[in-house]
C-alpha positions in Angstrom: 0.0 0.0 0.0 1.2 3.5 -0.8 1.5 6.4 1.6 -1.5 8.6 1.7 -0.6 12.2 1.0 -2.6 15.1 2.4 -4.2 17.2 -0.4 -2.7 20.8 -0.2 -5.1 23.4 1.1 -5.4 26.3 -1.3 -4.4 29.7 0.1 -7.0 32.3 0.6 -6.6 35.4 -1.5 -8.5 38.7 -1.1 -9.4 41.5 -3.4 -10.7 44.7 -1.9 -12.9 47.3 -3.6 -12.4 50.7 -1.8 -13.2 54.3 -2.5 -10.1 56.6 -2.7 -10.2 60.2 -4.0 -13.5 59.8 -6.0 -12.5 56.5 -7.7 -13.2 52.9 -6.8 -10.0 50.9 -6.6 -9.5 47.2 -6.7 -6.6 46.4 -4.3 -4.8 43.2 -3.5 -3.9 42.0 0.0 -0.8 44.3 0.1 -3.0 47.4 -0.7 -1.6 47.8 -4.2 -4.1 49.3 -6.6 -4.6 47.0 -9.5 -7.6 48.6 -11.2 -9.5 51.9 -10.8 -13.0 52.9 -11.9 -15.4 55.8 -11.6 -18.4 53.4 -11.0 -18.5 51.1 -8.0 -20.2 48.3 -9.9 -17.6 48.3 -12.6 -14.8 47.9 -10.0 -16.7 45.1 -8.3 -17.2 43.3 -11.7 -13.5 43.6 -12.4 -12.6 42.3 -9.0 -14.9 39.3 -9.4 -13.4 38.5 -12.8 -9.9 38.7 -11.3 -11.0 36.5 -8.4 -12.5 33.9 -10.8 -9.2 33.8 -12.7 -7.3 33.2 -9.4 -9.9 30.5 -8.4 -9.3 28.7 -11.8 -5.6 28.5 -10.8 -6.6 26.7 -7.6 -6.8 29.6 -5.1 -9.6 30.3 -2.7 -10.7 33.9 -3.2 -12.8 36.5 -1.4 -13.9 39.8 -2.9 -14.8 42.5 -0.2 -16.4 45.8 -0.9 -16.0 48.8 1.5 -19.3 50.2 2.7 -20.1 53.8 3.5 -19.9 53.1 7.3 -16.5 51.5 7.0 -17.7 47.9 7.3 -17.1 45.3 4.6 -19.5 43.3 2.5 -18.6 40.1 0.7 -19.3 40.5 -3.0 -18.0 37.0 -4.2 -16.2 34.1 -2.8 -15.0 30.8 -4.1 
């Protein structure tokens, strides 16, 4: 009988949609801006597409959107 190997657990990656200086930015976990839009829904759509691409590579992904009160809402997760 062979040795059973534990299946690797995918890492969790986050994309954040935040409002800065009148633009909605998609940022990665390090806070680097990777996309900007004037419309919040466009930024969320872009973040979800980026998250889906990461998920296709085997990553677990979460897209969070900053709310007016400073809280966060999950827009998509794998």
